[in-house]
Structure formats: structure tokens, C-alpha cells
C-alpha positions in Angstrom: -6.8 11.4 -27.0 -4.4 13.5 -25.0 -4.1 16.1 -27.7 -8.0 16.4 -28.0 -8.1 16.9 -24.2 -5.5 19.7 -24.3 -7.3 21.4 -27.2 -10.6 21.3 -25.4 -9.1 22.8 -22.3 -7.5 25.6 -24.3 -10.8 26.4 -26.0 -12.5 26.5 -22.6 -10.0 29.1 -21.4 -10.6 31.2 -24.5 -14.4 31.3 -24.1 -16.1 34.3 -22.5 -17.1 33.9 -18.8 -20.0 31.6 -18.3 -19.7 29.9 -21.7 -17.4 27.1 -20.6 -20.0 24.8 -19.2 -22.3 25.1 -22.2 -19.4 24.5 -24.6 -18.3 21.4 -22.7 -21.7 19.9 -22.5 -22.3 20.4 -26.2 -18.8 19.1 -27.1 -19.4 16.0 -25.0 -22.7 15.1 -26.7 -24.3 17.8 -28.9 -27.6 15.9 -29.3 -28.2 16.1 -25.6 -26.8 19.5 -24.7 -30.1 20.8 -23.2 -30.2 17.9 -20.8 -26.7 18.6 -19.5 -27.0 22.1 -18.3 -26.5 20.9 -14.7 -23.2 19.3 -15.6 -20.0 21.0 -14.4 -17.5 22.4 -16.9 -14.9 19.7 -16.1 -14.2 16.7 -13.8 -11.4 16.2 -11.3 -10.2 12.7 -10.6 -8.2 12.1 -7.3 -5.8 9.2 -7.7 -3.1 7.8 -5.3 0.5 8.0 -4.3 3.2 8.4 -7.0 4.2 5.0 -8.5 1.1 3.1 -7.5 -1.7 1.6 -9.5 -4.2 4.4 -8.8 -1.7 7.0 -9.8 -1.0 5.1 -13.1 -4.7 4.9 -13.8 -5.1 8.7 -13.7 -4.1 9.5 -17.3 -6.0 6.7 -19.1 -9.2 7.4 -17.2 -8.9 11.1 -17.6 -8.4 10.6 -21.4 -11.4 8.3 -21.6 -13.7 10.8 -19.8 -12.3 13.8 -21.7 -13.1 12.1 -25.0 -16.6 10.8 -24.1 -18.0 12.8 -21.2 -16.2 16.0 -20.0 -12.7 17.4 -19.9 -11.1 15.6 -17.0 -7.9 16.2 -15.0 -6.2 14.0 -12.4 -4.0 14.7 -9.4 -2.3 12.7 -6.7 -4.4 11.8 -3.6 -4.8 9.1 -1.0 -7.4 6.6 0.0 -9.0 8.3 3.0 -8.1 11.8 1.9 -9.9 11.3 -1.4 -13.2 10.7 0.4 -13.0 14.0 2.4 -11.8 15.9 -0.7 -14.7 14.6 -2.8 -17.1 15.6 0.0 -15.7 19.1 0.2 -16.0 19.4 -3.6 -12.2 19.5 -4.0 -12.6 16.6 -6.4 -15.5 14.9 -8.3 -14.3 11.4 -8.5 -11.7 9.6 -6.3 -10.1 6.2 -5.8 -10.5 4.6 -2.4 -11.2 1.3 -0.8 -14.7 -0.1 -0.2 -13.7 -1.0 3.4 -13.3 2.8 4.1 -17.0 3.1 3.5 -17.6 0.1 5.7 -15.4 1.6 8.4 -17.4 4.8 8.3 -20.6 2.9 8.8 -19.2 0.6 11.5 -19.9 2.9 14.4 -16.3 2.8 15.7 -15.4 6.2 17.1 -12.0 6.4 15.3 -13.6 6.2 11.9 -16.3 8.8 12.5 -13.9 11.3 10.8 -14.6 9.6 7.5 -17.3 12.0 6.5 -19.7 10.5 3.9 -21.7 13.7 3.5 -22.2 14.2 -0.2 -20.0 11.1 -0.9 -21.3 7.9 -2.4 -19.9 4.8 -4.2 -19.7 5.1 -7.9 -18.4 1.5 -8.6 -16.2 -1.2 -7.4 -13.4 -1.5 -10.0 -11.0 -4.4 -9.1 -10.0 -6.6 -6.1 -7.5 -5.0 -3.7 -5.1 -7.3 -1.9 -3.0 -6.8 1.2 0.6 -8.1 0.6 2.8 -8.8 3.7 6.2 -9.2 2.0 9.0 -10.6 4.1 12.6 -11.3 2.9 13.1 -15.0 2.7 16.5 -14.9 4.4 14.9 -13.1 7.4 12.0 -15.6 7.5 14.3 -18.6 7.4 16.5 -17.2 10.1 13.6 -16.6 12.5 11.2 -19.4 11.5 8.5 -17.1 10.4 5.7 -18.6 8.3 2.7 -16.2 8.8 1.8 -12.8 10.1 0.8 -14.5 13.4 4.3 -15.9 13.9 5.9 -12.6 12.9 3.9 -10.8 15.6 4.4 -13.5 18.2 8.2 -13.6 17.9 8.5 -10.1 19.2 11.8 -9.6 17.4 13.4 -6.5 16.0 12.1 -5.8 12.5 12.7 -3.1 9.9 9.2 -2.6 8.6 7.7 -0.2 6.0 4.4 0.7 4.5 3.1 3.7 2.6 2.5 7.1 4.2 -0.3 7.9 6.7 -3.5 8.8 4.9 -3.0 6.2 2.2 -5.1 3.1 1.8 -2.2 0.9 2.8 -1.5 2.6 6.1 -5.2 2.7 7.0 -6.0 -0.9 6.3 -2.8 -2.0 8.1 -3.8 0.0 11.2 -7.2 -1.6 11.0 -5.8 -5.1 10.7 -3.3 -4.6 13.6 -5.9 -3.1 16.0 -9.0 -5.2 15.3 -7.2 -8.4 14.1 -4.3 -8.6 16.5 -4.9 -6.1 19.3 -1.7 -4.2 18.5 -0.6 -1.0 16.8 2.4 0.6 15.1 3.3 2.3 18.4 3.2 -1.1 20.3 5.3 -2.7 17.6 7.9 0.1 17.9 8.0 -0.6 21.7 8.8 -4.3 21.0 11.7 -3.3 18.7 10.3 -2.7 15.3 11.6 0.2 13.2 8.6 1.6 11.2 9.0 3.6 8.1 6.4 5.2 5.8 7.5 6.1 2.3 6.5 5.7 -1.4 6.5 2.5 -3.4 9.7 2.9 -5.3 12.0 3.9 -2.4 10.5 1.2 -0.2 10.9 -1.5 -2.8 14.5 -0.5 -3.4 15.3 -0.6 0.3 13.7 -4.1 0.6 15.7 -5.4 -2.3 19.0 -4.0 -1.0 18.4 -5.5 2.4 17.9 -2.3 4.5 14.3 -3.4 5.1 13.0 -6.8 6.3 9.3 -6.4 5.6 7.1 -4.3 3.3 3.3 -4.5 3.7 0.8 -2.6 1.5 -2.4 -3.0 -0.6 -2.5 -3.2 -4.3 -4.3 -5.1 -7.1 -4.1 -8.8 -8.0 -1.4 -8.4 -10.5 1.4 -6.2 -9.2 4.4 -5.6 -11.5 6.4 -4.1 -8.6 6.2 -7.4 -6.6 7.4 -9.3 -9.7 10.3 -6.9 -10.1 11.3 -7.3 -6.5 11.2 -11.1 -6.9 13.7 -10.8 -9.7 16.2 -9.3 -7.3 15.7 -11.0 -4.0 13.8 -14.0 -2.5 10.4 -13.0 -1.0 7.8 -14.7 1.1 4.2 -13.4 1.1 2.8 -14.2 4.5 -0.7 -15.6 5.1 -3.2 -14.2 7.6 -5.3 -16.2 10.1 -8.7 -17.1 8.5 -10.5 -16.2 11.8 -9.1 -12.7 11.7 -10.2 -12.4 8.1 -13.7 -13.5 8.9 -14.0 -11.0 11.8 -12.9 -8.1 9.7 -15.3 -9.0 6.9 -18.2 -9.0 9.3 -17.2 -5.7 10.8 -15.8 -3.7 7.9 -17.2 -5.3 4.7 -13.7 -6.6 3.7 -13.3 -10.1 2.4 -10.7 -13.0 2.2 -8.6 -13.0 -0.9 -6.4 -16.1 -1.7 -3.2 -15.5 -3.6 -2.8 -18.6 -5.8 0.4 -20.5 -6.7 1.7 -19.1 -10.0 0.4 -15.6 -9.3 3.9 -14.7 -8.2 7.1 -16.7 -8.4 7.4 -16.9 -4.6 3.9 -18.3 -4.1 3.9 -22.1 -4.1 0.8 -22.7 -1.9 -2.4 -20.7 -1.5 -1.9 -17.6 0.7 -5.1 -16.3 2.4 -4.9 -12.6 3.0 -7.1 -9.5 3.5 -9.1 -8.6 0.4 -11.1 -5.6 -0.5 -12.0 -3.6 -3.6 -10.5 -0.6 -5.2 -13.5 1.6 -5.9 -14.3 5.1 -7.2 -16.4 7.4 -5.0 -18.2 10.4 -6.4 -20.2 13.4 -5.2 -23.7 12.6 -4.4 -24.9 15.9 -5.8 -23.6 15.3 -9.3 -26.4 14.6 -11.9 -27.6 11.1 -12.5 -27.1 11.2 -16.2 -23.5 12.5 -15.8 -22.5 9.6 -13.5 -24.3 7.2 -15.9 -22.1 8.6 -18.7 -18.9 8.3 -16.5 -19.6 4.6 -15.8 -20.4 4.0 -19.5 -17.2 5.5 -20.6 -15.1 3.5 -18.2 -16.9 0.3 -19.1 -16.6 0.8 -22.9 -12.9 1.8 -22.6 -12.0 -0.9 -20.0 -9.7 -2.8 -22.4 -7.8 0.3 -23.3 -7.4 1.3 -19.6 -6.5 -2.3 -18.7 -3.6 -1.9 -21.1 -2.0 0.4 -18.5 -3.1 -1.4 -15.4 -4.2 -5.0 -16.1 -6.4 -5.2 -12.9 -8.8 -2.7 -14.4 -10.0 -5.4 -16.7 -11.8 -6.9 -13.6 -14.5 -4.2 -13.9 -17.7 -6.1 -14.0 -21.5 -5.6 -13.7 -21.5 -8.5 -11.3 -19.2 -6.8 -8.7 -19.6 -3.1 -9.5 -22.3 -2.6 -6.9 -21.5 -4.3 -3.6 -24.3 -5.4 -1.2 -24.9 -3.3 1.9 -23.4 0.0 0.6 -25.4 2.8 -1.1 -24.3 3.9 -4.6 -25.0 6.9 -6.8 -28.3 6.6 -8.7 -26.5 7.0 -12.0 -24.3 4.0 -11.2 -27.3 1.9 -10.1 -29.1 2.7 -13.3 -26.1 1.9 -15.6 -25.0 -1.3 -13.9 -28.5 -2.6 -13.5 -29.3 -1.8 -17.1 -26.1 -3.6 -18.2 -27.0 -6.7 -16.2 -30.4 -7.0 -17.7 -29.3 -6.8 -21.4 
């Protein structure tokens, strides 16, 4: 598939000016070329930070779309940044969290910068989970059993998450402010040392003991956490159900329960903040194009899930969340699929 994608791109570059879009549409589906004149010459997929699930999904999704729809490229992005870049036509599709769309619609002043002009939901893909990972030796020493007790202790802590602008940093800031009336700055004042870095370096520092706590969002099956558990003892901290209910009402998040057996360290159910990884798209892209994009991802879901298992959760039952608008092409595809 990758070789076909490269050959297609080379052929596009060799065509005379203005011929690229026509060639691409015809190559994607010759029998419907006339109906696809409004399609762009290629698609641009915005993913996530290096080492994360969104980043890893970039290649298999681009290959699926290049084979079945249009030549597609992917590049690194971030949860909130992807929304703005799609709206500014710097990308056509982008990974983000459904709660960002809920935040933009919440009326809160600090989220008005999330501009949904020309941006709409394409589909929910798989559940997104907030993991509050604490080293077990630190938890045992200080008697910490939940995020609540961690915050109440007001003790020095070496804490890390992903960089500002990522989904993890955004949702943690939301949780701290609206769930616990605090912030990263306030936590620094009480003795926390706060780092923002990528997945790999942060995980290494956690395992070697130079970090006490690592909090970030990911899918329901995270190889990185399982790898960390092989090298050090970990506790995944639960969140207060009342906090989770309040955030759900305000930002369209949900409660997710990590079950015993999901990870070696989990021996009892762990309620935490849940959401969905979704893909947003440009509102002005043609309905038949976005229909075709959804169709390609649905039909190749098993192949894509071979790279990131969570992608297999893509379902017509959850693709279109209640209370949030979606692209007409998505609405048509998923409604058609549900009625078969």
C-alpha cells in the first residue's frame, strides 16, 4: 500500500498544472470521476505527539485513504492545535478529543479560543482514558490511594504530563480547575515540580525513579503502561465520581472504569475520566468525500487495529455522539450502516 501511495504522489508531481485533482479523483474511483470534481488533490491528516497512539495511527490511516479515497499524508499535531489547523485549512482531518468540542460549546471564556468555524466532527473512534500513574513506593510512603488524597496531602511531588497544546495537558488543566479548584501553578506553589515532555522520555524517568507521577490520556489498551509495569510497581489512581459527573454534564466527558486485569497493577475497578478520541474534518469538504473517508476507515478497521488495537472499537453505535454536530457525509454513512 505504501508503494502505491508513493507512486501516486510521484505521478501527481509529474502531471501538468491543474491535472492533479482530476487524476486523483479518477484514480480513486474511475466510475465516479465526474461526481468528484470538487474533491481536493490530496488529504492531510494531523496526528499527535511522537510515540503516542495518534502518531502511530498516522501511517495505516494514510495508507487506507490513499488506496481507497485520495493520496493522504500525515504529520505530527496536537489535540487542540489540530482543531485550529483544520479550521484554517492547514489540514483536512485531525485527531482530537470529543471533550474539546464540548469545551468550545460550554460558554467558558477560556475555551472560546477553540474556534469551530469550518470544523466539525467526522466520527468518534475509540474511548480515551485519563491515567493518573503513581509509583507504588511513593504511594505507600505517603498513604495515597486516589487523586483526592494526592491533592489533599500537599506534599512535594515530581509530576509530568505531555506538552501544552496536547490533549493530555488540556484535559488535565480542565480536571484540575473545574474538578478540584486548582491549577498547575497552584500545585507548583505547594511544592510540585511539573514537567511537560514526550511519552518515551517521561516513561523512562518514571521507571528510573526521577518522576513520582505521570498523568496523561490514551486509549483503553496502552502498551506503554504495560511496559512501565514490567520495570516498576505502579498504581493507577481513581477519581471522585462526583467530579466525574460534574465534568460530564459540563463538557460532554464520561466516566470510564478501568477493570481488574486490564493492567497488572489494577486489582479493583478504577473510575477515571473518560472521553473519545475522534477525528474532526473541514465542514466545507464534500459530503461524498467524507462518506468515502468513513467507509475506508470502517472497511479497513481490522488492518488499522493491527497497529493500534483500540481502533477496533470504531462502531456505528458510538461514531456519532449525542449533542454534537457531525459532517453530513458522516451522518449519512453511519446512519446507513446502522440501518442495514
